[in-house]
Backbone and ligand atoms as CSV (ligand in chain L), in Angstrom:
chain,resi,resn,atom,element,x,y,z
A,1,MET,N,N,109.716,163.975,-1.116
A,1,MET,CA,C,108.811,164.421,-0.063
A,1,MET,C,C,109.186,163.998,1.286
A,2,PHE,N,N,109.160,164.830,2.202
A,2,PHE,CA,C,109.545,164.474,3.592
A,2,PHE,C,C,108.292,164.475,4.507
A,3,ILE,N,N,108.091,163.330,5.157
A,3,ILE,CA,C,106.841,163.233,5.942
A,3,ILE,C,C,107.288,162.820,7.377
A,4,LEU,N,N,106.738,163.585,8.317
A,4,LEU,CA,C,107.100,163.312,9.704
A,4,LEU,C,C,105.876,162.698,10.388
A,5,LEU,N,N,106.107,161.590,11.084
A,5,LEU,CA,C,105.059,160.970,11.909
A,5,LEU,C,C,105.283,161.432,13.361
A,6,LEU,N,N,104.292,162.100,13.876
A,6,LEU,CA,C,104.393,162.586,15.242
A,6,LEU,C,C,103.258,161.965,16.056
A,7,GLY,N,N,103.603,161.614,17.319
A,7,GLY,CA,C,102.511,161.091,18.178
A,7,GLY,C,C,103.213,160.501,19.383
A,8,ALA,N,N,102.387,160.262,20.402
A,8,ALA,CA,C,102.902,159.661,21.665
A,8,ALA,C,C,103.431,158.265,21.375
A,9,PRO,N,N,104.232,157.755,22.304
A,9,PRO,CA,C,104.633,156.371,22.194
A,9,PRO,C,C,103.379,155.524,22.219
A,10,GLY,N,N,103.425,154.484,21.277
A,10,GLY,CA,C,102.205,153.625,21.260
A,10,GLY,C,C,101.148,154.108,20.270
A,11,SER,N,N,101.335,155.268,19.619
A,11,SER,CA,C,100.299,155.808,18.816
A,11,SER,C,C,100.246,155.199,17.388
A,12,GLY,N,N,101.188,154.341,17.058
A,12,GLY,CA,C,101.186,153.661,15.761
A,12,GLY,C,C,102.101,154.251,14.730
A,13,LYS,N,N,103.041,155.073,15.137
A,13,LYS,CA,C,103.915,155.697,14.185
A,13,LYS,C,C,104.786,154.663,13.355
A,14,GLY,N,N,105.229,153.628,14.047
A,14,GLY,CA,C,106.028,152.608,13.386
A,14,GLY,C,C,105.214,151.820,12.307
A,15,THR,N,N,103.960,151.444,12.768
A,15,THR,CA,C,103.137,150.633,11.850
A,15,THR,C,C,102.735,151.471,10.615
A,16,GLN,N,N,102.249,152.673,10.885
A,16,GLN,CA,C,101.734,153.515,9.764
A,16,GLN,C,C,102.940,153.993,8.903
A,17,GLY,N,N,104.105,154.246,9.575
A,17,GLY,CA,C,105.260,154.776,8.810
A,17,GLY,C,C,105.683,153.748,7.886
A,18,LYS,N,N,105.646,152.496,8.269
A,18,LYS,CA,C,106.136,151.362,7.405
A,18,LYS,C,C,105.214,151.290,6.192
A,19,ILE,N,N,103.888,151.319,6.439
A,19,ILE,CA,C,102.938,151.197,5.253
A,19,ILE,C,C,103.158,152.394,4.337
A,20,LEU,N,N,103.284,153.584,4.856
A,20,LEU,CA,C,103.439,154.809,4.119
A,20,LEU,C,C,104.756,154.727,3.301
A,21,ALA,N,N,105.827,154.441,3.942
A,21,ALA,CA,C,107.188,154.424,3.259
A,21,ALA,C,C,107.143,153.411,2.153
A,22,GLU,N,N,106.503,152.212,2.336
A,22,GLU,CA,C,106.495,151.210,1.304
A,22,GLU,C,C,105.647,151.718,0.146
A,23,ARG,N,N,104.500,152.287,0.458
A,23,ARG,CA,C,103.604,152.727,-0.609
A,23,ARG,C,C,104.262,153.866,-1.518
A,24,LEU,N,N,105.005,154.795,-0.834
A,24,LEU,CA,C,105.629,155.922,-1.552
A,24,LEU,C,C,106.974,155.598,-2.112
A,25,GLY,N,N,107.526,154.414,-1.640
A,25,GLY,CA,C,108.864,154.009,-2.120
A,25,GLY,C,C,109.988,154.932,-1.492
A,26,LEU,N,N,109.705,155.347,-0.277
A,26,LEU,CA,C,110.658,156.204,0.386
A,26,LEU,C,C,111.310,155.440,1.540
A,27,PRO,N,N,112.505,155.775,1.951
A,27,PRO,CA,C,113.102,155.158,3.105
A,27,PRO,C,C,112.445,155.668,4.363
A,28,LYS,N,N,112.381,154.790,5.388
A,28,LYS,CA,C,111.890,155.286,6.665
A,28,LYS,C,C,113.022,155.354,7.626
A,29,ILE,N,N,113.189,156.458,8.235
A,29,ILE,CA,C,114.270,156.681,9.164
A,29,ILE,C,C,113.639,156.629,10.599
A,30,THR,N,N,114.068,155.653,11.420
A,30,THR,CA,C,113.448,155.494,12.689
A,30,THR,C,C,114.566,155.485,13.766
A,31,THR,N,N,114.668,156.626,14.501
A,31,THR,CA,C,115.764,156.692,15.456
A,31,THR,C,C,115.625,155.619,16.546
A,32,GLY,N,N,114.414,155.241,16.988
A,32,GLY,CA,C,114.229,154.219,18.022
A,32,GLY,C,C,114.827,152.901,17.493
A,33,ASP,N,N,114.567,152.531,16.278
A,33,ASP,CA,C,115.137,151.276,15.753
A,33,ASP,C,C,116.665,151.319,15.639
A,34,ILE,N,N,117.185,152.452,15.205
A,34,ILE,CA,C,118.640,152.557,15.058
A,34,ILE,C,C,119.303,152.425,16.469
A,35,LEU,N,N,118.644,153.064,17.408
A,35,LEU,CA,C,119.197,152.983,18.823
A,35,LEU,C,C,119.051,151.611,19.418
A,36,ARG,N,N,117.902,150.933,19.155
A,36,ARG,CA,C,117.774,149.544,19.683
A,36,ARG,C,C,118.797,148.593,19.068
A,37,THR,N,N,119.063,148.746,17.804
A,37,THR,CA,C,120.097,147.958,17.140
A,37,THR,C,C,121.445,148.272,17.757
A,38,ALA,N,N,121.694,149.488,17.977
A,38,ALA,CA,C,122.993,149.880,18.608
A,38,ALA,C,C,123.174,149.280,19.966
A,39,VAL,N,N,122.058,149.231,20.712
A,39,VAL,CA,C,122.102,148.679,22.040
A,39,VAL,C,C,122.415,147.175,21.924
A,40,THR,N,N,121.664,146.482,21.056
A,40,THR,CA,C,121.835,144.987,20.856
A,40,THR,C,C,123.313,144.703,20.455
A,41,THR,N,N,123.775,145.444,19.558
A,41,THR,CA,C,125.159,145.126,19.031
A,41,THR,C,C,126.281,145.729,19.908
A,42,GLY,N,N,125.899,146.491,20.885
A,42,GLY,CA,C,126.877,147.003,21.899
A,42,GLY,C,C,127.804,147.991,21.364
A,43,THR,N,N,127.337,148.850,20.438
A,43,THR,CA,C,128.278,149.904,19.914
A,43,THR,C,C,128.381,151.023,21.036
A,44,PRO,N,N,129.353,151.929,20.837
A,44,PRO,CA,C,129.453,153.043,21.811
A,44,PRO,C,C,128.148,153.820,21.871
A,45,LEU,N,N,127.513,154.093,20.776
A,45,LEU,CA,C,126.192,154.762,20.750
A,45,LEU,C,C,125.193,153.981,21.651
A,46,GLY,N,N,125.144,152.659,21.425
A,46,GLY,CA,C,124.259,151.838,22.204
A,46,GLY,C,C,124.466,151.867,23.648
A,47,ARG,N,N,125.809,151.821,23.981
A,47,ARG,CA,C,126.173,151.824,25.414
A,47,ARG,C,C,125.790,153.154,26.056
A,48,GLU,N,N,125.915,154.188,25.283
A,48,GLU,CA,C,125.542,155.484,25.831
A,48,GLU,C,C,124.028,155.636,25.958
A,49,ALA,N,N,123.290,155.120,24.998
A,49,ALA,CA,C,121.836,155.306,24.972
A,49,ALA,C,C,120.997,154.423,25.897
A,50,LYS,N,N,121.537,153.257,26.216
A,50,LYS,CA,C,120.723,152.224,26.861
A,50,LYS,C,C,120.037,152.662,28.184
A,51,LYS,N,N,120.844,153.299,29.004
A,51,LYS,CA,C,120.257,153.641,30.325
A,51,LYS,C,C,119.037,154.641,30.145
A,52,PHE,N,N,119.222,155.603,29.267
A,52,PHE,CA,C,118.081,156.558,28.960
A,52,PHE,C,C,116.886,155.815,28.427
A,53,MET,N,N,117.159,154.920,27.497
A,53,MET,CA,C,116.023,154.249,26.832
A,53,MET,C,C,115.315,153.367,27.885
A,54,ASP,N,N,116.055,152.593,28.678
A,54,ASP,CA,C,115.425,151.720,29.691
A,54,ASP,C,C,114.497,152.453,30.609
A,55,GLU,N,N,114.945,153.675,30.923
A,55,GLU,CA,C,114.174,154.478,31.890
A,55,GLU,C,C,113.055,155.262,31.240
A,56,GLY,N,N,113.020,155.202,29.875
A,56,GLY,CA,C,111.895,155.893,29.182
A,56,GLY,C,C,112.270,157.376,28.908
A,57,LYS,N,N,113.555,157.748,29.215
A,57,LYS,CA,C,113.895,159.163,28.987
A,57,LYS,C,C,114.420,159.318,27.578
A,58,LEU,N,N,114.523,160.572,27.118
A,58,LEU,CA,C,115.085,160.791,25.815
A,58,LEU,C,C,116.604,160.630,25.898
A,59,VAL,N,N,117.216,160.100,24.813
A,59,VAL,CA,C,118.617,160.053,24.773
A,59,VAL,C,C,119.043,161.544,24.459
A,60,PRO,N,N,120.023,162.083,25.215
A,60,PRO,CA,C,120.335,163.522,25.127
A,60,PRO,C,C,120.628,163.998,23.664
A,61,ASP,N,N,120.239,165.201,23.397
A,61,ASP,CA,C,120.448,165.797,22.063
A,61,ASP,C,C,121.944,165.701,21.725
A,62,ALA,N,N,122.805,165.870,22.735
A,62,ALA,CA,C,124.315,165.824,22.392
A,62,ALA,C,C,124.641,164.543,21.655
A,63,VAL,N,N,123.916,163.495,21.877
A,63,VAL,CA,C,124.136,162.192,21.288
A,63,VAL,C,C,123.345,162.046,19.949
A,64,ILE,N,N,122.047,162.458,20.037
A,64,ILE,CA,C,121.142,162.240,18.942
A,64,ILE,C,C,121.356,163.211,17.702
A,65,LEU,N,N,121.776,164.382,17.937
A,65,LEU,CA,C,121.897,165.298,16.867
A,65,LEU,C,C,122.856,164.836,15.772
A,66,SER,N,N,123.970,164.252,16.194
A,66,SER,CA,C,124.886,163.771,15.173
A,66,SER,C,C,124.357,162.527,14.458
A,67,LEU,N,N,123.552,161.765,15.113
A,67,LEU,CA,C,122.938,160.587,14.530
A,67,LEU,C,C,121.940,161.030,13.461
A,68,ILE,N,N,121.153,162.051,13.812
A,68,ILE,CA,C,120.160,162.603,12.802
A,68,ILE,C,C,120.822,163.122,11.584
A,69,LYS,N,N,121.932,163.837,11.843
A,69,LYS,CA,C,122.713,164.471,10.725
A,69,LYS,C,C,123.198,163.428,9.787
A,70,GLU,N,N,123.761,162.350,10.366
A,70,GLU,CA,C,124.258,161.283,9.600
A,70,GLU,C,C,123.184,160.563,8.740
A,71,GLU,N,N,122.024,160.339,9.403
A,71,GLU,CA,C,120.918,159.708,8.689
A,71,GLU,C,C,120.391,160.486,7.538
A,72,LEU,N,N,120.286,161.848,7.744
A,72,LEU,CA,C,119.744,162.677,6.736
A,72,LEU,C,C,120.709,162.840,5.540
A,73,ALA,N,N,121.986,162.601,5.842
A,73,ALA,CA,C,122.990,162.764,4.798
A,73,ALA,C,C,123.099,161.555,3.887
A,74,LYS,N,N,122.434,160.444,4.248
A,74,LYS,CA,C,122.529,159.263,3.385
A,74,LYS,C,C,121.877,159.450,2.058
A,75,PRO,N,N,122.504,159.085,0.956
A,75,PRO,CA,C,121.959,159.347,-0.394
A,75,PRO,C,C,120.592,158.819,-0.565
A,76,GLU,N,N,120.165,157.691,0.024
A,76,GLU,CA,C,118.851,157.087,-0.253
A,76,GLU,C,C,117.758,158.064,0.251
A,77,GLY,N,N,118.107,159.006,1.145
A,77,GLY,CA,C,117.082,159.852,1.691
A,77,GLY,C,C,117.152,161.297,1.065
A,78,TRP,N,N,117.911,161.442,0.011
A,78,TRP,CA,C,118.018,162.825,-0.535
A,78,TRP,C,C,116.692,163.362,-1.149
A,79,GLN,N,N,115.966,162.403,-1.715
A,79,GLN,CA,C,114.757,162.842,-2.400
A,79,GLN,C,C,113.506,162.846,-1.489
A,80,GLY,N,N,113.686,162.299,-0.341
A,80,GLY,CA,C,112.603,162.234,0.643
A,80,GLY,C,C,112.711,161.057,1.586
A,81,ALA,N,N,111.898,161.105,2.599
A,81,ALA,CA,C,111.935,160.044,3.639
A,81,ALA,C,C,110.732,160.248,4.600
A,82,VAL,N,N,110.435,159.090,5.194
A,82,VAL,CA,C,109.420,159.107,6.293
A,82,VAL,C,C,110.181,159.140,7.551
A,83,LEU,N,N,109.975,160.172,8.398
A,83,LEU,CA,C,110.700,160.322,9.689
A,83,LEU,C,C,109.833,159.770,10.777
A,84,ASP,N,N,110.390,158.796,11.481
A,84,ASP,CA,C,109.577,158.208,12.584
A,84,ASP,C,C,110.430,158.260,13.866
A,85,GLY,N,N,109.928,159.008,14.818
A,85,GLY,CA,C,110.569,159.066,16.152
A,85,GLY,C,C,111.481,160.259,16.303
A,86,PHE,N,N,111.614,161.096,15.312
A,86,PHE,CA,C,112.395,162.297,15.365
A,86,PHE,C,C,111.865,163.246,14.316
A,87,PRO,N,N,112.030,164.616,14.463
A,87,PRO,CA,C,112.526,165.266,15.681
A,87,PRO,C,C,111.583,165.114,16.884
A,88,ARG,N,N,112.157,165.125,18.033
A,88,ARG,CA,C,111.435,164.916,19.310
A,88,ARG,C,C,111.725,166.052,20.238
A,89,THR,N,N,112.636,166.953,19.991
A,89,THR,CA,C,112.925,168.127,20.833
A,89,THR,C,C,113.053,169.314,19.919
A,90,ALA,N,N,113.027,170.510,20.548
A,90,ALA,CA,C,113.156,171.768,19.738
A,90,ALA,C,C,114.506,171.722,18.973
A,91,ALA,N,N,115.617,171.313,19.670
A,91,ALA,CA,C,116.897,171.316,19.012
A,91,ALA,C,C,116.905,170.403,17.771
A,92,GLN,N,N,116.228,169.220,17.922
A,92,GLN,CA,C,116.208,168.283,16.824
A,92,GLN,C,C,115.401,168.835,15.639
A,93,ALA,N,N,114.262,169.495,15.997
A,93,ALA,CA,C,113.443,170.106,14.942
A,93,ALA,C,C,114.194,171.172,14.207
A,94,GLU,N,N,115.035,171.906,14.935
A,94,GLU,CA,C,115.831,173.024,14.306
A,94,GLU,C,C,116.874,172.364,13.358
A,95,LEU,N,N,117.471,171.276,13.817
A,95,LEU,CA,C,118.491,170.638,12.929
A,95,LEU,C,C,117.830,170.056,11.696
A,96,VAL,N,N,116.654,169.456,11.817
A,96,VAL,CA,C,116.051,168.899,10.616
A,96,VAL,C,C,115.632,170.007,9.644
A,97,ASP,N,N,115.040,171.124,10.215
A,97,ASP,CA,C,114.604,172.219,9.404
A,97,ASP,C,C,115.865,172.797,8.655
A,98,ARG,N,N,116.977,172.966,9.387
A,98,ARG,CA,C,118.156,173.610,8.801
A,98,ARG,C,C,118.822,172.666,7.816
A,99,THR,N,N,118.890,171.376,8.051
A,99,THR,CA,C,119.549,170.421,7.123
A,99,THR,C,C,118.745,170.352,5.797
A,100,LEU,N,N,117.389,170.260,5.957
A,100,LEU,CA,C,116.563,170.150,4.669
A,100,LEU,C,C,116.659,171.475,3.994
A,101,GLY,N,N,116.550,172.625,4.764
A,101,GLY,CA,C,116.569,173.984,4.199
A,101,GLY,C,C,117.852,174.229,3.376
A,102,GLU,N,N,118.942,173.772,3.838
A,102,GLU,CA,C,120.238,173.925,3.125
A,102,GLU,C,C,120.210,173.272,1.753
A,103,ARG,N,N,119.334,172.219,1.630
A,103,ARG,CA,C,119.233,171.483,0.397
A,103,ARG,C,C,118.068,171.967,-0.423
A,104,GLY,N,N,117.427,173.030,-0.007
A,104,GLY,CA,C,116.236,173.577,-0.742
A,104,GLY,C,C,114.986,172.687,-0.536
A,105,GLN,N,N,115.007,171.899,0.519
A,105,GLN,CA,C,113.894,171.034,0.882
A,105,GLN,C,C,113.253,171.444,2.169
A,106,ARG,N,N,112.163,170.750,2.490
A,106,ARG,CA,C,111.489,171.078,3.807
A,106,ARG,C,C,110.574,169.917,4.086
A,107,LEU,N,N,110.120,169.920,5.362
A,107,LEU,CA,C,109.129,168.921,5.785
A,107,LEU,C,C,107.834,169.321,5.016
A,108,ASN,N,N,107.252,168.306,4.344
A,108,ASN,CA,C,106.050,168.615,3.554
A,108,ASN,C,C,104.783,168.348,4.324
A,109,HIS,N,N,104.790,167.224,5.090
A,109,HIS,CA,C,103.625,166.916,5.848
A,109,HIS,C,C,103.980,166.376,7.249
A,110,ILE,N,N,103.156,166.766,8.199
A,110,ILE,CA,C,103.337,166.190,9.511
A,110,ILE,C,C,102.060,165.536,9.866
A,111,LEU,N,N,102.142,164.265,10.165
A,111,LEU,CA,C,100.933,163.444,10.530
A,111,LEU,C,C,100.961,163.246,12.062
A,112,LEU,N,N,99.984,163.809,12.735
A,112,LEU,CA,C,99.880,163.645,14.134
A,112,LEU,C,C,98.911,162.613,14.516
A,113,LEU,N,N,99.444,161.494,14.967
A,113,LEU,CA,C,98.547,160.378,15.298
A,113,LEU,C,C,97.984,160.570,16.673
A,114,ASP,N,N,96.716,160.666,16.769
A,114,ASP,CA,C,95.994,161.077,17.907
A,114,ASP,C,C,95.323,159.899,18.615
A,115,VAL,N,N,95.805,159.472,19.788
A,115,VAL,CA,C,95.293,158.323,20.500
A,115,VAL,C,C,95.138,158.664,21.946
A,116,PRO,N,N,93.921,158.357,22.571
A,116,PRO,CA,C,93.789,158.731,23.987
A,116,PRO,C,C,94.744,157.917,24.864
A,117,GLU,N,N,95.082,158.553,25.962
A,117,GLU,CA,C,96.180,157.992,26.826
A,117,GLU,C,C,95.929,156.585,27.366
A,118,GLU,N,N,94.610,156.264,27.716
A,118,GLU,CA,C,94.336,154.938,28.207
A,118,GLU,C,C,94.680,153.856,27.163
A,119,GLU,N,N,94.376,154.229,25.919
A,119,GLU,CA,C,94.595,153.315,24.795
A,119,GLU,C,C,96.156,153.147,24.529
A,120,LEU,N,N,96.893,154.210,24.726
A,120,LEU,CA,C,98.362,154.192,24.553
A,120,LEU,C,C,98.950,153.233,25.535
A,121,VAL,N,N,98.501,153.325,26.819
A,121,VAL,CA,C,99.031,152.502,27.871
A,121,VAL,C,C,98.674,151.086,27.610
A,122,ARG,N,N,97.437,150.821,27.166
A,122,ARG,CA,C,96.977,149.486,26.843
A,122,ARG,C,C,97.830,148.849,25.775
A,123,ARG,N,N,98.075,149.615,24.706
A,123,ARG,CA,C,98.864,149.126,23.537
A,123,ARG,C,C,100.317,148.785,24.010
A,124,MET,N,N,100.928,149.701,24.742
A,124,MET,CA,C,102.335,149.497,25.142
A,124,MET,C,C,102.481,148.320,26.107
A,125,THR,N,N,101.458,148.179,26.946
A,125,THR,CA,C,101.496,147.065,27.930
A,125,THR,C,C,101.346,145.717,27.194
A,126,SER,N,N,100.505,145.663,26.117
A,126,SER,CA,C,100.337,144.429,25.430
A,126,SER,C,C,101.610,144.175,24.521
A,127,ARG,N,N,102.226,145.257,24.032
A,127,ARG,CA,C,103.462,145.041,23.262
A,127,ARG,C,C,104.599,144.510,24.150
A,128,ALA,N,N,104.574,144.924,25.439
A,128,ALA,CA,C,105.601,144.404,26.319
A,128,ALA,C,C,105.472,142.907,26.429
A,129,ALA,N,N,104.282,142.383,26.468
A,129,ALA,CA,C,104.057,140.943,26.577
A,129,ALA,C,C,104.534,140.284,25.290
A,130,GLN,N,N,104.270,140.877,24.080
A,130,GLN,CA,C,104.632,140.276,22.819
A,130,GLN,C,C,106.087,140.410,22.473
A,131,GLU,N,N,106.671,141.569,22.634
A,131,GLU,CA,C,107.963,141.890,22.089
A,131,GLU,C,C,109.064,141.982,23.163
A,132,GLY,N,N,108.604,142.097,24.410
A,132,GLY,CA,C,109.628,142.191,25.475
A,132,GLY,C,C,110.510,143.346,25.446
A,133,ARG,N,N,110.012,144.542,24.950
A,133,ARG,CA,C,110.852,145.735,24.876
A,133,ARG,C,C,111.168,146.172,26.359
A,134,SER,N,N,112.425,146.533,26.547
A,134,SER,CA,C,112.865,146.851,27.915
A,134,SER,C,C,112.275,148.126,28.391
A,135,ASP,N,N,111.685,148.958,27.461
A,135,ASP,CA,C,111.133,150.220,27.977
A,135,ASP,C,C,109.585,150.228,27.947
A,136,ASP,N,N,109.021,148.983,27.910
A,136,ASP,CA,C,107.548,148.892,27.931
A,136,ASP,C,C,107.140,148.438,29.377
A,137,THR,N,N,107.932,148.741,30.368
A,137,THR,CA,C,107.533,148.498,31.772
A,137,THR,C,C,106.637,149.614,32.238
A,138,ALA,N,N,105.807,149.357,33.255
A,138,ALA,CA,C,104.864,150.333,33.712
A,138,ALA,C,C,105.550,151.718,34.028
A,139,GLU,N,N,106.670,151.623,34.748
A,139,GLU,CA,C,107.346,152.846,35.099
A,139,GLU,C,C,107.898,153.567,33.876
A,140,ALA,N,N,108.568,152.890,32.941
A,140,ALA,CA,C,109.100,153.541,31.755
A,140,ALA,C,C,107.998,154.089,30.876
A,141,ILE,N,N,106.831,153.389,30.787
A,141,ILE,CA,C,105.734,153.837,29.973
A,141,ILE,C,C,105.221,155.189,30.506
A,142,LYS,N,N,105.150,155.310,31.863
A,142,LYS,CA,C,104.635,156.574,32.476
A,142,LYS,C,C,105.668,157.629,32.084
A,143,THR,N,N,106.992,157.422,32.229
A,143,THR,CA,C,107.954,158.403,31.946
A,143,THR,C,C,107.885,158.857,30.463
A,144,ARG,N,N,107.784,157.869,29.564
A,144,ARG,CA,C,107.745,158.165,28.168
A,144,ARG,C,C,106.563,159.046,27.763
A,145,LEU,N,N,105.391,158.751,28.397
A,145,LEU,CA,C,104.215,159.646,28.134
A,145,LEU,C,C,104.473,161.060,28.641
A,146,GLN,N,N,105.101,161.209,29.856
A,146,GLN,CA,C,105.350,162.486,30.389
A,146,GLN,C,C,106.376,163.274,29.544
A,147,VAL,N,N,107.422,162.526,29.087
A,147,VAL,CA,C,108.426,163.165,28.241
A,147,VAL,C,C,107.883,163.636,26.958
A,148,TYR,N,N,106.965,162.809,26.353
A,148,TYR,CA,C,106.265,163.230,25.106
A,148,TYR,C,C,105.558,164.520,25.308
A,149,GLN,N,N,104.720,164.609,26.440
A,149,GLN,CA,C,103.982,165.834,26.605
A,149,GLN,C,C,104.918,167.025,26.847
A,150,ARG,N,N,105.969,166.858,27.576
A,150,ARG,CA,C,106.854,167.967,27.948
A,150,ARG,C,C,107.765,168.386,26.824
A,151,ASP,N,N,108.416,167.447,26.130
A,151,ASP,CA,C,109.429,167.803,25.143
A,151,ASP,C,C,108.955,167.765,23.694
A,152,THR,N,N,108.062,166.839,23.363
A,152,THR,CA,C,107.722,166.657,21.950
A,152,THR,C,C,106.396,167.292,21.540
A,153,ALA,N,N,105.415,167.237,22.417
A,153,ALA,CA,C,104.095,167.797,22.044
A,153,ALA,C,C,104.223,169.307,21.702
A,154,PRO,N,N,105.074,170.094,22.297
A,154,PRO,CA,C,105.297,171.483,21.915
A,154,PRO,C,C,105.665,171.716,20.463
A,155,LEU,N,N,106.240,170.702,19.866
A,155,LEU,CA,C,106.634,170.836,18.470
A,155,LEU,C,C,105.376,170.920,17.491
A,156,ILE,N,N,104.236,170.402,17.989
A,156,ILE,CA,C,103.018,170.502,17.174
A,156,ILE,C,C,102.726,172.009,16.884
A,157,ALA,N,N,102.819,172.852,17.937
A,157,ALA,CA,C,102.468,174.210,17.713
A,157,ALA,C,C,103.461,174.866,16.803
A,158,HIS,N,N,104.764,174.505,16.961
A,158,HIS,CA,C,105.837,175.016,16.069
A,158,HIS,C,C,105.568,174.738,14.638
A,159,PHE,N,N,105.199,173.526,14.348
A,159,PHE,CA,C,104.932,173.152,12.939
A,159,PHE,C,C,103.597,173.621,12.436
A,160,ALA,N,N,102.574,173.697,13.333
A,160,ALA,CA,C,101.274,174.098,12.951
A,160,ALA,C,C,101.249,175.520,12.386
A,161,GLN,N,N,102.160,176.319,12.795
A,161,GLN,CA,C,102.195,177.691,12.208
A,161,GLN,C,C,102.488,177.693,10.765
A,162,ARG,N,N,103.094,176.572,10.257
A,162,ARG,CA,C,103.316,176.486,8.797
A,162,ARG,C,C,102.240,175.826,8.081
A,163,GLY,N,N,101.206,175.414,8.841
A,163,GLY,CA,C,100.086,174.828,8.192
A,163,GLY,C,C,100.282,173.418,7.573
A,164,ILE,N,N,101.241,172.692,8.158
A,164,ILE,CA,C,101.589,171.419,7.565
A,164,ILE,C,C,101.175,170.236,8.519
A,165,VAL,N,N,100.532,170.537,9.578
A,165,VAL,CA,C,100.189,169.476,10.538
A,165,VAL,C,C,98.793,168.936,10.240
A,166,HIS,N,N,98.621,167.645,10.080
A,166,HIS,CA,C,97.414,167.040,9.861
A,166,HIS,C,C,97.120,166.086,11.069
A,167,ARG,N,N,95.990,166.312,11.722
A,167,ARG,CA,C,95.653,165.414,12.830
A,167,ARG,C,C,94.959,164.141,12.300
A,168,VAL,N,N,95.487,162.942,12.643
A,168,VAL,CA,C,94.896,161.781,12.203
A,168,VAL,C,C,94.353,160.983,13.415
A,169,PRO,N,N,93.066,160.667,13.484
A,169,PRO,CA,C,92.610,159.780,14.549
A,169,PRO,C,C,93.368,158.478,14.500
A,170,GLY,N,N,94.040,158.130,15.591
A,170,GLY,CA,C,94.881,156.962,15.630
A,170,GLY,C,C,94.265,155.706,16.156
A,171,THR,N,N,92.910,155.792,16.378
A,171,THR,CA,C,92.173,154.583,16.799
A,171,THR,C,C,91.427,154.059,15.589
A,172,GLY,N,N,91.075,152.784,15.699
A,172,GLY,CA,C,90.419,152.151,14.541
A,172,GLY,C,C,91.381,151.142,13.985
A,173,THR,N,N,91.014,150.568,12.789
A,173,THR,CA,C,91.866,149.523,12.278
A,173,THR,C,C,93.094,150.138,11.632
A,174,VAL,N,N,94.156,149.301,11.451
A,174,VAL,CA,C,95.375,149.780,10.804
A,174,VAL,C,C,95.057,150.232,9.400
A,175,ASP,N,N,94.192,149.428,8.691
A,175,ASP,CA,C,93.820,149.821,7.326
A,175,ASP,C,C,93.102,151.094,7.218
A,176,ALA,N,N,92.146,151.362,8.128
A,176,ALA,CA,C,91.340,152.532,8.104
A,176,ALA,C,C,92.264,153.764,8.302
A,177,ILE,N,N,93.204,153.602,9.225
A,177,ILE,CA,C,94.135,154.744,9.493
A,177,ILE,C,C,95.000,155.004,8.325
A,178,ALA,N,N,95.484,153.902,7.704
A,178,ALA,CA,C,96.365,154.074,6.513
A,178,ALA,C,C,95.570,154.723,5.303
A,179,THR,N,N,94.297,154.385,5.193
A,179,THR,CA,C,93.455,154.989,4.149
A,179,THR,C,C,93.308,156.490,4.415
A,180,GLU,N,N,93.090,156.859,5.648
A,180,GLU,CA,C,92.947,158.295,6.023
A,180,GLU,C,C,94.294,159.038,5.710
A,181,ILE,N,N,95.406,158.407,5.984
A,181,ILE,CA,C,96.680,159.043,5.694
A,181,ILE,C,C,96.891,159.195,4.180
A,182,ARG,N,N,96.470,158.234,3.451
A,182,ARG,CA,C,96.571,158.303,1.957
A,182,ARG,C,C,95.724,159.439,1.375
A,183,ARG,N,N,94.514,159.636,2.050
A,183,ARG,CA,C,93.661,160.757,1.635
A,183,ARG,C,C,94.332,162.091,1.943
A,184,ILE,N,N,94.965,162.135,3.096
A,184,ILE,CA,C,95.589,163.469,3.486
A,184,ILE,C,C,96.761,163.772,2.557
A,185,ILE,N,N,97.604,162.733,2.296
A,185,ILE,CA,C,98.847,163.041,1.507
A,185,ILE,C,C,98.449,163.169,-0.004
A,186,GLY,N,N,97.354,162.564,-0.347
A,186,GLY,CA,C,96.870,162.680,-1.732
A,186,GLY,C,C,97.600,161.636,-2.660
A,187,ARG,N,N,98.284,160.642,-2.072
A,187,ARG,CA,C,98.759,159.567,-2.868
A,187,ARG,C,C,99.222,158.427,-1.951
L,1,AMP,P1,P,110.684,154.980,20.115
L,1,AMP,O1,O,110.778,153.575,19.598
L,1,AMP,O2,O,110.682,155.948,19.059
L,1,AMP,O3,O,109.604,155.105,21.133
L,1,AMP,O4,O,112.045,155.187,20.920
L,1,AMP,C1,C,112.429,154.396,22.012
L,1,AMP,C2,C,113.399,155.176,22.907
L,1,AMP,O5,O,114.583,155.464,22.100
L,1,AMP,C3,C,112.933,156.481,23.452
L,1,AMP,O6,O,112.196,156.383,24.639
L,1,AMP,C4,C,114.194,157.213,23.662
L,1,AMP,O7,O,114.879,156.797,24.823
L,1,AMP,C5,C,115.055,156.812,22.463
L,1,AMP,N1,N,114.858,157.720,21.323
L,1,AMP,C6,C,114.283,157.364,20.041
L,1,AMP,N2,N,114.340,158.391,19.237
L,1,AMP,C7,C,114.825,159.431,19.963
L,1,AMP,C8,C,115.100,160.807,19.646
L,1,AMP,N3,N,114.790,161.319,18.406
L,1,AMP,N4,N,115.602,161.595,20.591
L,1,AMP,C9,C,115.915,161.080,21.781
L,1,AMP,N5,N,115.677,159.831,22.132
L,1,AMP,C10,C,115.124,159.031,21.241
């Protein structure tokens, strides 16, 4: 089963994705984590991605598409995975659809975590204090929210045509949201 967590930055995709992946025994593929590790270890990918990430912009598809391809090809994800942080653009969505399609698979569920913008900003600002993420600055937060609306939110309509998008209220306790997701997925 392939499940995609969709939502603005700060909507809880990472937290809920982790709970869900552990419960279903599926790997979680998180492009943001892969990129952050690449930046820390100073790989060519990290050096290329850092500037975009710090500014809150998307790392260009020219760089990300091959990363996604590589991740989806890993044997541990053949039977399913929880996708966190991608696809984020039309080209990425097309690649995911095509790659799974070639294997006779498809995205089964899309969970759209719905959180009001003031709450997103509040969460990212407090995360900045706790984790010191270089893209949780006021300027980068603003850019990330704009980029989400411009590039990623349109994917909701694309997937909604297939009837696989479930809107999940993303406010409330972590446990309550996880319970709602469990109800939606049916396990
Ligand atoms: P995230 O932790 O998912 O919010 O990602 C942090 C940053 O990593 C984003 O602001 C982008 O710069 C970059 N990033 C993560 N995933 C992607 C992706 N699928 N496409 C482009 N950039 C990404």
